[in-house]
C-alpha positions, 0 to 999 in steps of 0.5 A: 814598748809604750805602743805594745802596751797601747796594743795589749790594752786594746787587745784586751777591750776588744776580747772584753767586748766580744765576751760581753756581746756573747753573754747578752746574745745568749741572755737577750735574743729571742729564739726567732731572732731580731731583723736589723736590715732585710739582709742582716739578722741578730739570731743566736747559734751554737756552731759545733763546726769549725770556721765556714761551718766546716765539719769536724769533731769538736775535740779535734777542734779545741786540740788544734786550737790550743796548738794555734794559740800557743804558736801565736803566743810565741810569735807575739813575744818575738814581734814585740818590735813591730806593732801591726804584726803585734796587733795582727797576731793580738787579733787572731789570738783574741778570736781563737781564744774566746771561740775556744772558751765557747767551745769549752764551756758550751760544746760550740761557739756562740755566733749571732750575726747573720748576714743573708748568704753567709754563715753566722759568726761573731765579733772573734770570727772577725778579729780572726779575720781582720788579723789575718788579713792585716798580717797577710797585707803586712808580710806581703808589703815586707816581703815587697820591700826585701825583694825590691832592696835585693834587686838594687843591691844586685843590679849595683853589683852588676853595675859594678863589674 
């Protein structure tokens, strides 16, 4: 339980960091943006669309996000025994909740990282991506271990016959 409390604290800090970064982007970024590197720019965008700028009505996106957040909370409660899964789901929750707050307040998501050849994004988008990858690889590893265990049991049963 101590690990979960630390993870909750970490997730809270990350959420606040995302909200603060968006607030500073809105207040401080000039209209033309700021080039950090030739292929990386800090520039304010308000994205009313879905991930990767897919066109979808903002109201529909908010409704789907609310449903997804509810499901994630359910699984977060169940994942309290697995810190990796808890962290992965927590990152996805942080990102989705922060972006939902943007949609409610601004009518779209506040994005400010602009890499060449990629859609603009923010920290919350990064949390969602990292959380999804962590969840995928954690579950894949668990599934692989389960298959190995089941195969070993099957082989022992064949050997005993």
